PDB file of N, CA, C and O in Angstrom:
ATOM      1  N   UNK A   1       0.836  -1.276  -0.017  1.00  0.00           N
ATOM      2  CA  UNK A   1      -0.211  -0.107  -0.224  1.00  0.00           C
ATOM      3  C   UNK A   1       0.893   1.034   0.011  1.00  0.00           C
ATOM      4  O   UNK A   1       1.843   0.959   0.791  1.00  0.00           O
ATOM      5  N   UNK A   2       0.594   2.012  -0.757  1.00  0.00           N
ATOM      6  CA  UNK A   2       1.363   3.694  -1.000  1.00  0.00           C
ATOM      7  C   UNK A   2       0.801   4.297   0.269  1.00  0.00           C
ATOM      8  O   UNK A   2      -0.375   4.099   0.575  1.00  0.00           O
ATOM      9  N   UNK A   3       1.551   4.975   0.959  1.00  0.00           N
ATOM     10  CA  UNK A   3       1.375   6.134   1.857  1.00  0.00           C
ATOM     11  C   UNK A   3       0.967   7.213   1.236  1.00  0.00           C
ATOM     12  O   UNK A   3       1.394   7.633   0.161  1.00  0.00           O
ATOM     13  N   UNK A   4      -0.080   7.796   2.075  1.00  0.00           N
ATOM     14  CA  UNK A   4      -0.610   9.219   1.562  1.00  0.00           C
ATOM     15  C   UNK A   4       0.719  10.243   1.586  1.00  0.00           C
ATOM     16  O   UNK A   4       1.686  10.094   2.334  1.00  0.00           O
ATOM     17  N   UNK A   5       0.542  11.376   0.546  1.00  0.00           N
ATOM     18  CA  UNK A   5       1.724  11.911   0.327  1.00  0.00           C
ATOM     19  C   UNK A   5       1.290  13.322   1.434  1.00  0.00           C
ATOM     20  O   UNK A   5       0.092  13.542   1.613  1.00  0.00           O
ATOM     21  N   UNK A   6       2.293  14.172   2.094  1.00  0.00           N
ATOM     22  CA  UNK A   6       1.671  15.412   2.708  1.00  0.00           C
ATOM     23  C   UNK A   6       1.338  16.377   1.945  1.00  0.00           C
ATOM     24  O   UNK A   6       1.702  16.476   0.773  1.00  0.00           O
ATOM     25  N   UNK A   7       0.688  17.096   2.483  1.00  0.00           N
ATOM     26  CA  UNK A   7       0.125  18.390   1.889  1.00  0.00           C
ATOM     27  C   UNK A   7       1.252  19.300   1.719  1.00  0.00           C
ATOM     28  O   UNK A   7       1.889  19.787   2.653  1.00  0.00           O
ATOM     29  N   UNK A   8       1.484  19.523   0.360  1.00  0.00           N
ATOM     30  CA  UNK A   8       2.455  20.784   0.010  1.00  0.00           C
ATOM     31  C   UNK A   8       2.024  22.100  -0.092  1.00  0.00           C
ATOM     32  O   UNK A   8       1.048  22.321  -0.809  1.00  0.00           O
ATOM     33  N   UNK A   9       2.567  23.012   0.489  1.00  0.00           N
ATOM     34  CA  UNK A   9       2.250  24.515   0.732  1.00  0.00           C
ATOM     35  C   UNK A   9       2.400  25.030  -0.841  1.00  0.00           C
ATOM     36  O   UNK A   9       3.255  24.649  -1.641  1.00  0.00           O
ATOM     37  N   UNK A  10       1.333  26.007  -1.075  1.00  0.00           N
ATOM     38  CA  UNK A  10       1.159  26.342  -2.218  1.00  0.00           C
ATOM     39  C   UNK A  10       2.392  27.295  -2.574  1.00  0.00           C
ATOM     40  O   UNK A  10       2.852  27.963  -1.648  1.00  0.00           O
ATOM     41  N   UNK A  11       2.911  27.399  -3.733  1.00  0.00           N
ATOM     42  CA  UNK A  11       4.003  28.156  -4.227  1.00  0.00           C
ATOM     43  C   UNK A  11       3.323  29.557  -4.553  1.00  0.00           C
ATOM     44  O   UNK A  11       2.177  29.768  -4.950  1.00  0.00           O
ATOM     45  N   UNK A  12       4.319  30.433  -4.282  1.00  0.00           N
ATOM     46  CA  UNK A  12       3.993  31.818  -4.756  1.00  0.00           C
ATOM     47  C   UNK A  12       4.134  31.763  -6.392  1.00  0.00           C
ATOM     48  O   UNK A  12       4.847  30.999  -7.043  1.00  0.00           O
ATOM     49  N   UNK A  13       3.118  32.945  -6.941  1.00  0.00           N
ATOM     50  CA  UNK A  13       3.184  33.187  -8.351  1.00  0.00           C
ATOM     51  C   UNK A  13       4.248  33.856  -8.807  1.00  0.00           C
ATOM     52  O   UNK A  13       4.711  34.691  -8.030  1.00  0.00           O
ATOM     53  N   UNK A  14       4.798  33.718  -9.911  1.00  0.00           N
ATOM     54  CA  UNK A  14       5.936  34.209 -10.382  1.00  0.00           C
ATOM     55  C   UNK A  14       5.488  36.011 -10.861  1.00  0.00           C
ATOM     56  O   UNK A  14       4.480  36.259 -11.522  1.00  0.00           O
ATOM     57  N   UNK A  15       6.060  36.648 -10.571  1.00  0.00           N
ATOM     58  CA  UNK A  15       5.415  37.964 -11.059  1.00  0.00           C
ATOM     59  C   UNK A  15       6.274  38.766 -12.204  1.00  0.00           C
ATOM     60  O   UNK A  15       5.788  39.544 -13.026  1.00  0.00           O
ATOM     61  N   UNK A  16       7.751  38.383 -12.071  1.00  0.00           N
ATOM     62  CA  UNK A  16       8.604  38.941 -12.673  1.00  0.00           C
ATOM     63  C   UNK A  16       9.356  38.214 -13.665  1.00  0.00           C
ATOM     64  O   UNK A  16      10.342  37.589 -13.276  1.00  0.00           O
ATOM     65  N   UNK A  17       8.941  38.194 -15.288  1.00  0.00           N
ATOM     66  CA  UNK A  17       9.182  37.384 -16.271  1.00  0.00           C
ATOM     67  C   UNK A  17      10.419  37.556 -17.148  1.00  0.00           C
ATOM     68  O   UNK A  17      10.819  36.926 -18.127  1.00  0.00           O
ATOM     69  N   UNK A  18      10.934  38.699 -16.431  1.00  0.00           N
ATOM     70  CA  UNK A  18      12.215  39.403 -17.674  1.00  0.00           C
ATOM     71  C   UNK A  18      13.450  38.456 -17.224  1.00  0.00           C
ATOM     72  O   UNK A  18      13.506  37.989 -16.087  1.00  0.00           O
ATOM     73  N   UNK A  19      14.331  38.238 -18.108  1.00  0.00           N
ATOM     74  CA  UNK A  19      15.595  37.498 -18.121  1.00  0.00           C
ATOM     75  C   UNK A  19      16.819  38.383 -17.788  1.00  0.00           C
ATOM     76  O   UNK A  19      17.039  39.402 -18.444  1.00  0.00           O
ATOM     77  N   UNK A  20      17.614  37.993 -16.769  1.00  0.00           N
ATOM     78  CA  UNK A  20      18.376  39.063 -16.603  1.00  0.00           C
ATOM     79  C   UNK A  20      19.830  38.436 -17.008  1.00  0.00           C
ATOM     80  O   UNK A  20      19.880  37.211 -16.901  1.00  0.00           O
ATOM     81  N   UNK A  21      20.947  39.044 -17.429  1.00  0.00           N
ATOM     82  CA  UNK A  21      22.131  38.824 -17.547  1.00  0.00           C
ATOM     83  C   UNK A  21      22.904  38.295 -16.540  1.00  0.00           C
ATOM     84  O   UNK A  21      22.948  39.045 -15.565  1.00  0.00           O
ATOM     85  N   UNK A  22      23.441  37.419 -16.437  1.00  0.00           N
ATOM     86  CA  UNK A  22      24.395  36.816 -15.410  1.00  0.00           C
ATOM     87  C   UNK A  22      25.209  37.992 -14.540  1.00  0.00           C
ATOM     88  O   UNK A  22      24.950  39.054 -15.107  1.00  0.00           O
ATOM     89  N   UNK A  23      25.738  38.141 -13.850  1.00  0.00           N
ATOM     90  CA  UNK A  23      26.529  39.144 -13.166  1.00  0.00           C
ATOM     91  C   UNK A  23      27.804  38.642 -13.242  1.00  0.00           C
ATOM     92  O   UNK A  23      28.270  37.883 -12.392  1.00  0.00           O
ATOM     93  N   UNK A  24      28.499  39.094 -14.395  1.00  0.00           N
ATOM     94  CA  UNK A  24      29.805  38.625 -14.325  1.00  0.00           C
ATOM     95  C   UNK A  24      30.878  40.090 -14.805  1.00  0.00           C
ATOM     96  O   UNK A  24      30.350  41.014 -15.423  1.00  0.00           O
ATOM     97  N   UNK A  25      32.134  40.137 -14.501  1.00  0.00           N
ATOM     98  CA  UNK A  25      32.673  41.222 -14.957  1.00  0.00           C
ATOM     99  C   UNK A  25      32.985  41.306 -16.350  1.00  0.00           C
ATOM    100  O   UNK A  25      33.065  40.402 -17.181  1.00  0.00           O
ATOM    101  N   UNK A  26      33.125  42.370 -16.452  1.00  0.00           N
ATOM    102  CA  UNK A  26      33.370  42.686 -18.357  1.00  0.00           C
ATOM    103  C   UNK A  26      35.028  42.525 -18.701  1.00  0.00           C
ATOM    104  O   UNK A  26      35.797  42.222 -17.789  1.00  0.00           O
ATOM    105  N   UNK A  27      35.381  42.686 -19.689  1.00  0.00           N
ATOM    106  CA  UNK A  27      36.747  43.063 -20.073  1.00  0.00           C
ATOM    107  C   UNK A  27      37.539  43.949 -19.229  1.00  0.00           C
ATOM    108  O   UNK A  27      36.991  45.022 -18.978  1.00  0.00           O
ATOM    109  N   UNK A  28      38.862  43.734 -18.657  1.00  0.00           N
ATOM    110  CA  UNK A  28      39.298  44.718 -18.069  1.00  0.00           C
ATOM    111  C   UNK A  28      39.646  46.080 -18.910  1.00  0.00           C
ATOM    112  O   UNK A  28      39.708  46.124 -20.138  1.00  0.00           O
ATOM    113  N   UNK A  29      39.797  46.857 -18.285  1.00  0.00           N
ATOM    114  CA  UNK A  29      40.000  48.166 -19.203  1.00  0.00           C
ATOM    115  C   UNK A  29      41.316  48.538 -19.421  1.00  0.00           C
ATOM    116  O   UNK A  29      42.124  48.223 -18.547  1.00  0.00           O
ATOM    117  N   UNK A  30      41.768  49.232 -20.547  1.00  0.00           N
ATOM    118  CA  UNK A  30      43.105  49.334 -20.917  1.00  0.00           C
ATOM    119  C   UNK A  30      43.699  50.289 -19.800  1.00  0.00           C
ATOM    120  O   UNK A  30      43.153  51.319 -19.404  1.00  0.00           O
ATOM    121  N   UNK A  31      45.023  49.726 -19.316  1.00  0.00           N
ATOM    122  CA  UNK A  31      45.940  50.423 -18.454  1.00  0.00           C
ATOM    123  C   UNK A  31      45.375  50.056 -17.356  1.00  0.00           C
ATOM    124  O   UNK A  31      45.492  50.866 -16.436  1.00  0.00           O
ATOM    125  N   UNK A  32      44.673  48.894 -17.087  1.00  0.00           N
ATOM    126  CA  UNK A  32      44.562  48.478 -15.815  1.00  0.00           C
ATOM    127  C   UNK A  32      45.476  47.509 -15.359  1.00  0.00           C
ATOM    128  O   UNK A  32      46.253  47.073 -16.208  1.00  0.00           O
ATOM    129  N   UNK A  33      45.565  47.058 -14.168  1.00  0.00           N
ATOM    130  CA  UNK A  33      46.773  45.984 -13.636  1.00  0.00           C
ATOM    131  C   UNK A  33      46.677  44.759 -14.579  1.00  0.00           C
ATOM    132  O   UNK A  33      47.706  44.399 -15.151  1.00  0.00           O
ATOM    133  N   UNK A  34      45.582  44.131 -14.773  1.00  0.00           N
ATOM    134  CA  UNK A  34      45.513  42.847 -15.196  1.00  0.00           C
ATOM    135  C   UNK A  34      45.856  43.102 -16.753  1.00  0.00           C
ATOM    136  O   UNK A  34      45.299  44.035 -17.332  1.00  0.00           O
ATOM    137  N   UNK A  35      46.944  42.118 -17.553  1.00  0.00           N
ATOM    138  CA  UNK A  35      46.832  42.370 -19.095  1.00  0.00           C
ATOM    139  C   UNK A  35      47.467  41.006 -19.304  1.00  0.00           C
ATOM    140  O   UNK A  35      48.278  40.570 -18.487  1.00  0.00           O
ATOM    141  N   UNK A  36      47.102  40.314 -20.409  1.00  0.00           N
ATOM    142  CA  UNK A  36      47.378  39.259 -21.000  1.00  0.00           C
ATOM    143  C   UNK A  36      49.098  39.461 -21.569  1.00  0.00           C
ATOM    144  O   UNK A  36      50.001  38.626 -21.531  1.00  0.00           O
ATOM    145  N   UNK A  37      49.125  40.635 -21.995  1.00  0.00           N
ATOM    146  CA  UNK A  37      50.345  40.772 -22.414  1.00  0.00           C
ATOM    147  C   UNK A  37      51.664  39.993 -21.546  1.00  0.00           C
ATOM    148  O   UNK A  37      52.529  39.180 -21.871  1.00  0.00           O
ATOM    149  N   UNK A  38      51.324  40.679 -20.340  1.00  0.00           N
ATOM    150  CA  UNK A  38      52.421  40.145 -19.251  1.00  0.00           C
ATOM    151  C   UNK A  38      52.656  38.844 -19.423  1.00  0.00           C
ATOM    152  O   UNK A  38      53.819  38.461 -19.555  1.00  0.00           O
ATOM    153  N   UNK A  39      51.586  37.948 -19.449  1.00  0.00           N
ATOM    154  CA  UNK A  39      51.537  36.620 -19.457  1.00  0.00           C
ATOM    155  C   UNK A  39      52.480  35.941 -20.819  1.00  0.00           C
ATOM    156  O   UNK A  39      53.274  35.001 -20.857  1.00  0.00           O
ATOM    157  N   UNK A  40      52.002  36.849 -21.829  1.00  0.00           N
ATOM    158  CA  UNK A  40      52.656  36.241 -23.157  1.00  0.00           C
ATOM    159  C   UNK A  40      53.953  36.606 -23.128  1.00  0.00           C
ATOM    160  O   UNK A  40      54.797  35.817 -23.553  1.00  0.00           O
ATOM    161  N   UNK A  41      54.337  37.907 -22.603  1.00  0.00           N
ATOM    162  CA  UNK A  41      55.767  38.513 -22.844  1.00  0.00           C
ATOM    163  C   UNK A  41      56.528  37.303 -21.824  1.00  0.00           C
ATOM    164  O   UNK A  41      57.576  36.832 -22.266  1.00  0.00           O
ATOM    165  N   UNK A  42      56.097  36.867 -20.670  1.00  0.00           N
ATOM    166  CA  UNK A  42      56.986  36.023 -19.904  1.00  0.00           C
ATOM    167  C   UNK A  42      56.886  34.563 -20.400  1.00  0.00           C
ATOM    168  O   UNK A  42      57.784  33.796 -20.052  1.00  0.00           O
ATOM    169  N   UNK A  43      55.959  34.137 -21.119  1.00  0.00           N
ATOM    170  CA  UNK A  43      55.960  32.915 -21.937  1.00  0.00           C
ATOM    171  C   UNK A  43      56.922  32.798 -22.996  1.00  0.00           C
ATOM    172  O   UNK A  43      57.473  31.805 -23.472  1.00  0.00           O
ATOM    173  N   UNK A  44      57.022  34.204 -23.305  1.00  0.00           N
ATOM    174  CA  UNK A  44      57.805  34.225 -24.480  1.00  0.00           C
ATOM    175  C   UNK A  44      59.231  34.141 -24.264  1.00  0.00           C
ATOM    176  O   UNK A  44      60.073  33.607 -24.986  1.00  0.00           O
ATOM    177  N   UNK A  45      59.388  34.779 -23.107  1.00  0.00           N
ATOM    178  CA  UNK A  45      60.819  34.916 -22.600  1.00  0.00           C
ATOM    179  C   UNK A  45      61.434  33.561 -22.228  1.00  0.00           C
ATOM    180  O   UNK A  45      62.593  33.262 -22.516  1.00  0.00           O
ATOM    181  N   UNK A  46      60.551  32.727 -21.542  1.00  0.00           N
ATOM    182  CA  UNK A  46      60.744  31.439 -21.050  1.00  0.00           C
ATOM    183  C   UNK A  46      61.180  30.688 -22.079  1.00  0.00           C
ATOM    184  O   UNK A  46      62.157  29.965 -21.884  1.00  0.00           O
ATOM    185  N   UNK A  47      60.511  30.713 -23.435  1.00  0.00           N
ATOM    186  CA  UNK A  47      60.597  29.794 -24.698  1.00  0.00           C
ATOM    187  C   UNK A  47      61.938  30.299 -25.274  1.00  0.00           C
ATOM    188  O   UNK A  47      62.665  29.424 -25.746  1.00  0.00           O
ATOM    189  N   UNK A  48      62.356  31.509 -25.308  1.00  0.00           N
ATOM    190  CA  UNK A  48      63.231  32.219 -25.614  1.00  0.00           C
ATOM    191  C   UNK A  48      64.900  31.605 -24.922  1.00  0.00           C
ATOM    192  O   UNK A  48      65.952  31.413 -25.531  1.00  0.00           O
ATOM    193  N   UNK A  49      64.634  31.455 -23.713  1.00  0.00           N
ATOM    194  CA  UNK A  49      65.544  31.067 -22.903  1.00  0.00           C
ATOM    195  C   UNK A  49      65.880  29.529 -23.089  1.00  0.00           C
ATOM    196  O   UNK A  49      67.038  29.113 -23.086  1.00  0.00           O
ATOM    197  N   UNK A  50      64.832  28.769 -23.240  1.00  0.00           N
ATOM    198  CA  UNK A  50      64.680  27.432 -23.373  1.00  0.00           C
ATOM    199  C   UNK A  50      65.463  27.121 -24.917  1.00  0.00           C
ATOM    200  O   UNK A  50      66.327  26.248 -25.005  1.00  0.00           O
ATOM    201  N   UNK A  51      65.129  27.772 -25.838  1.00  0.00           N
ATOM    202  CA  UNK A  51      65.873  27.843 -27.326  1.00  0.00           C
ATOM    203  C   UNK A  51      67.205  28.035 -27.086  1.00  0.00           C
ATOM    204  O   UNK A  51      67.998  27.238 -27.586  1.00  0.00           O
ATOM    205  N   UNK A  52      67.584  28.899 -26.447  1.00  0.00           N
ATOM    206  CA  UNK A  52      68.971  29.483 -26.285  1.00  0.00           C
ATOM    207  C   UNK A  52      69.672  28.395 -25.689  1.00  0.00           C
ATOM    208  O   UNK A  52      70.720  28.004 -26.201  1.00  0.00           O
ATOM    209  N   UNK A  53      69.192  27.844 -24.623  1.00  0.00           N
ATOM    210  CA  UNK A  53      70.136  26.752 -23.996  1.00  0.00           C
ATOM    211  C   UNK A  53      70.018  25.369 -24.874  1.00  0.00           C
ATOM    212  O   UNK A  53      70.838  24.461 -24.743  1.00  0.00           O
ATOM    213  N   UNK A  54      69.136  25.319 -25.597  1.00  0.00           N
ATOM    214  CA  UNK A  54      69.206  24.003 -26.544  1.00  0.00           C
ATOM    215  C   UNK A  54      70.060  24.463 -27.868  1.00  0.00           C
ATOM    216  O   UNK A  54      70.633  23.531 -28.434  1.00  0.00           O
ATOM    217  N   UNK A  55      70.212  25.648 -28.389  1.00  0.00           N
ATOM    218  CA  UNK A  55      71.091  26.213 -29.381  1.00  0.00           C
ATOM    219  C   UNK A  55      72.493  25.879 -28.539  1.00  0.00           C
ATOM    220  O   UNK A  55      73.349  25.214 -29.122  1.00  0.00           O
ATOM    221  N   UNK A  56      72.737  26.332 -27.171  1.00  0.00           N
ATOM    222  CA  UNK A  56      74.123  26.445 -26.763  1.00  0.00           C
ATOM    223  C   UNK A  56      74.473  24.772 -26.599  1.00  0.00           C
ATOM    224  O   UNK A  56      75.621  24.368 -26.783  1.00  0.00           O
ATOM    225  N   UNK A  57      73.656  24.098 -26.332  1.00  0.00           N
ATOM    226  CA  UNK A  57      74.125  22.603 -26.062  1.00  0.00           C
ATOM    227  C   UNK A  57      74.177  21.972 -27.470  1.00  0.00           C
ATOM    228  O   UNK A  57      75.005  21.061 -27.488  1.00  0.00           O
ATOM    229  N   UNK A  58      73.582  22.156 -28.616  1.00  0.00           N
ATOM    230  CA  UNK A  58      73.729  21.900 -29.969  1.00  0.00           C
ATOM    231  C   UNK A  58      75.319  22.467 -30.428  1.00  0.00           C
ATOM    232  O   UNK A  58      76.054  21.727 -31.082  1.00  0.00           O
ATOM    233  N   UNK A  59      75.664  23.561 -30.102  1.00  0.00           N
ATOM    234  CA  UNK A  59      76.829  24.137 -30.515  1.00  0.00           C
ATOM    235  C   UNK A  59      78.158  23.238 -29.668  1.00  0.00           C
ATOM    236  O   UNK A  59      79.232  22.931 -30.184  1.00  0.00           O
ATOM    237  N   UNK A  60      77.767  22.971 -28.401  1.00  0.00           N
ATOM    238  CA  UNK A  60      78.936  22.305 -27.544  1.00  0.00           C
ATOM    239  C   UNK A  60      78.917  20.892 -28.314  1.00  0.00           C
ATOM    240  O   UNK A  60      79.964  20.245 -28.282  1.00  0.00           O
ATOM    241  N   UNK A  61      77.773  20.342 -29.027  1.00  0.00           N
ATOM    242  CA  UNK A  61      77.829  18.682 -29.359  1.00  0.00           C
ATOM    243  C   UNK A  61      78.559  18.846 -30.807  1.00  0.00           C
ATOM    244  O   UNK A  61      79.396  18.007 -31.139  1.00  0.00           O
ATOM    245  N   UNK A  62      78.264  19.841 -31.592  1.00  0.00           N
ATOM    246  CA  UNK A  62      78.907  20.078 -32.835  1.00  0.00           C
ATOM    247  C   UNK A  62      80.402  20.165 -32.639  1.00  0.00           C
ATOM    248  O   UNK A  62      81.160  19.358 -33.177  1.00  0.00           O
ATOM    249  N   UNK A  63      80.847  21.209 -31.818  1.00  0.00           N
ATOM    250  CA  UNK A  63      82.123  21.470 -31.701  1.00  0.00           C
ATOM    251  C   UNK A  63      83.004  19.694 -31.125  1.00  0.00           C
ATOM    252  O   UNK A  63      84.046  19.183 -31.536  1.00  0.00           O
ATOM    253  N   UNK A  64      82.101  19.252 -30.159  1.00  0.00           N
ATOM    254  CA  UNK A  64      82.910  17.896 -29.926  1.00  0.00           C
ATOM    255  C   UNK A  64      82.961  16.947 -30.977  1.00  0.00           C
ATOM    256  O   UNK A  64      83.982  16.267 -31.078  1.00  0.00           O
ATOM    257  N   UNK A  65      82.048  16.792 -31.759  1.00  0.00           N
ATOM    258  CA  UNK A  65      82.059  16.023 -32.916  1.00  0.00           C
ATOM    259  C   UNK A  65      83.196  16.406 -34.499  1.00  0.00           C
ATOM    260  O   UNK A  65      83.638  15.706 -35.410  1.00  0.00           O
ATOM    261  N   UNK A  66      83.293  17.859 -34.139  1.00  0.00           N
ATOM    262  CA  UNK A  66      84.248  18.197 -35.247  1.00  0.00           C
ATOM    263  C   UNK A  66      85.771  17.997 -34.682  1.00  0.00           C
ATOM    264  O   UNK A  66      86.741  18.065 -35.436  1.00  0.00           O
ATOM    265  N   UNK A  67      85.866  17.781 -33.484  1.00  0.00           N
ATOM    266  CA  UNK A  67      87.087  17.388 -32.765  1.00  0.00           C
ATOM    267  C   UNK A  67      87.656  16.047 -33.076  1.00  0.00           C
ATOM    268  O   UNK A  67      88.789  15.717 -33.425  1.00  0.00           O
ATOM    269  N   UNK A  68      86.389  15.248 -32.820  1.00  0.00           N
ATOM    270  CA  UNK A  68      86.584  14.049 -33.099  1.00  0.00           C
ATOM    271  C   UNK A  68      86.866  13.401 -34.419  1.00  0.00           C
ATOM    272  O   UNK A  68      87.589  12.430 -34.639  1.00  0.00           O
ATOM    273  N   UNK A  69      86.219  14.060 -35.187  1.00  0.00           N
ATOM    274  CA  UNK A  69      86.361  13.941 -36.726  1.00  0.00           C
ATOM    275  C   UNK A  69      87.960  14.416 -37.110  1.00  0.00           C
ATOM    276  O   UNK A  69      88.637  13.823 -37.950  1.00  0.00           O
ATOM    277  N   UNK A  70      88.388  15.493 -36.402  1.00  0.00           N
ATOM    278  CA  UNK A  70      89.590  16.008 -36.672  1.00  0.00           C
ATOM    279  C   UNK A  70      90.782  14.976 -36.060  1.00  0.00           C
ATOM    280  O   UNK A  70      91.912  14.818 -36.522  1.00  0.00           O
ATOM    281  N   UNK A  71      90.238  14.382 -34.990  1.00  0.00           N
ATOM    282  CA  UNK A  71      91.365  13.247 -34.652  1.00  0.00           C
ATOM    283  C   UNK A  71      91.311  12.138 -35.575  1.00  0.00           C
ATOM    284  O   UNK A  71      92.399  11.696 -35.946  1.00  0.00           O
ATOM    285  N   UNK A  72      90.080  11.512 -36.091  1.00  0.00           N
ATOM    286  CA  UNK A  72      90.147  10.484 -36.781  1.00  0.00           C
ATOM    287  C   UNK A  72      90.740  10.578 -38.049  1.00  0.00           C
ATOM    288  O   UNK A  72      91.227   9.604 -38.623  1.00  0.00           O
ATOM    289  N   UNK A  73      90.710  12.008 -38.625  1.00  0.00           N
ATOM    290  CA  UNK A  73      91.294  12.228 -39.803  1.00  0.00           C
ATOM    291  C   UNK A  73      92.886  12.165 -39.735  1.00  0.00           C
ATOM    292  O   UNK A  73      93.601  11.688 -40.616  1.00  0.00           O
ATOM    293  N   UNK A  74      93.322  12.737 -38.522  1.00  0.00           N
ATOM    294  CA  UNK A  74      94.964  12.912 -38.222  1.00  0.00           C
ATOM    295  C   UNK A  74      95.249  11.239 -38.191  1.00  0.00           C
ATOM    296  O   UNK A  74      96.127  10.833 -38.952  1.00  0.00           O
ATOM    297  N   UNK A  75      94.625  10.371 -37.441  1.00  0.00           N
ATOM    298  CA  UNK A  75      94.894   9.090 -37.212  1.00  0.00           C
ATOM    299  C   UNK A  75      94.904   8.503 -38.524  1.00  0.00           C
ATOM    300  O   UNK A  75      95.799   7.696 -38.772  1.00  0.00           O
ATOM    301  N   UNK A  76      94.059   8.778 -39.394  1.00  0.00           N
ATOM    302  CA  UNK A  76      93.944   8.155 -40.731  1.00  0.00           C
ATOM    303  C   UNK A  76      95.039   8.542 -41.903  1.00  0.00           C
ATOM    304  O   UNK A  76      95.339   7.874 -42.892  1.00  0.00           O
ATOM    305  N   UNK A  77      95.482   9.670 -41.539  1.00  0.00           N
ATOM    306  CA  UNK A  77      96.530  10.340 -42.167  1.00  0.00           C
ATOM    307  C   UNK A  77      97.916   9.844 -41.914  1.00  0.00           C
ATOM    308  O   UNK A  77      98.718   9.469 -42.769  1.00  0.00           O
ATOM    309  N   UNK A  78      98.099   9.897 -40.527  1.00  0.00           N
ATOM    310  CA  UNK A  78      99.304   9.118 -40.328  1.00  0.00           C
ATOM    311  C   UNK A  78      99.447   7.688 -40.456  1.00  0.00           C
ATOM    312  O   UNK A  78     100.576   7.205 -40.544  1.00  0.00           O
ATOM    313  N   UNK A  79      98.493   7.018 -40.473  1.00  0.00           N
ATOM    314  CA  UNK A  79      98.453   5.414 -40.801  1.00  0.00           C
ATOM    315  C   UNK A  79      98.721   5.318 -42.328  1.00  0.00           C
ATOM    316  O   UNK A  79      99.325   4.395 -42.874  1.00  0.00           O
ATOM    317  N   UNK A  80      98.217   6.342 -42.903  1.00  0.00           N
ATOM    318  CA  UNK A  80      98.456   6.320 -44.604  1.00  0.00           C
ATOM    319  C   UNK A  80      99.937   6.594 -45.011  1.00  0.00           C
ATOM    320  O   UNK A  80     100.545   5.993 -45.897  1.00  0.00           O
ATOM    321  N   UNK A  81     100.463   7.685 -44.156  1.00  0.00           N
ATOM    322  CA  UNK A  81     101.874   8.136 -44.283  1.00  0.00           C
ATOM    323  C   UNK A  81     102.723   6.826 -43.754  1.00  0.00           C
ATOM    324  O   UNK A  81     103.677   6.460 -44.439  1.00  0.00           O
ATOM    325  N   UNK A  82     102.422   6.177 -42.654  1.00  0.00           N
ATOM    326  CA  UNK A  82     103.180   4.885 -42.458  1.00  0.00           C
ATOM    327  C   UNK A  82     103.229   3.912 -43.347  1.00  0.00           C
ATOM    328  O   UNK A  82     104.357   3.538 -43.667  1.00  0.00           O
ATOM    329  N   UNK A  83     102.015   3.226 -44.001  1.00  0.00           N
ATOM    330  CA  UNK A  83     102.015   2.496 -45.115  1.00  0.00           C
ATOM    331  C   UNK A  83     102.936   2.877 -46.103  1.00  0.00           C
ATOM    332  O   UNK A  83     103.742   2.036 -46.499  1.00  0.00           O
ATOM    333  N   UNK A  84     102.943   4.368 -46.704  1.00  0.00           N
ATOM    334  CA  UNK A  84     103.936   4.699 -47.726  1.00  0.00           C
ATOM    335  C   UNK A  84     104.980   4.590 -47.635  1.00  0.00           C
ATOM    336  O   UNK A  84     105.666   4.444 -48.647  1.00  0.00           O
ATOM    337  N   UNK A  85     105.608   4.619 -46.202  1.00  0.00           N
ATOM    338  CA  UNK A  85     107.034   4.849 -45.994  1.00  0.00           C
ATOM    339  C   UNK A  85     107.810   3.596 -46.389  1.00  0.00           C
ATOM    340  O   UNK A  85     108.829   3.500 -47.072  1.00  0.00           O
ATOM    341  N   UNK A  86     106.898   2.439 -45.649  1.00  0.00           N
ATOM    342  CA  UNK A  86     107.662   0.992 -46.005  1.00  0.00           C
ATOM    343  C   UNK A  86     107.784   0.673 -47.181  1.00  0.00           C
ATOM    344  O   UNK A  86     108.340  -0.384 -47.480  1.00  0.00           O
TER     345      UNK A  86
END
């Protein structure tokens, strides 16, 4: 058996049918303390620093590879000259 539902109070009628815009702040004014430019500039600065570090690392690696290639070339040259002398 289903129990009887309690009697609900009457709801008041709706008198205002206008739709309101939500209360949210607008776009910050020019010259205010908040600016997207600062974030972009900081991000660009961090990216440039990372690229600089990567470029420096690449330069160091290229320098080491060149030195190894010169050493191998000198060894090959001296080995070839030794063969010629015999």
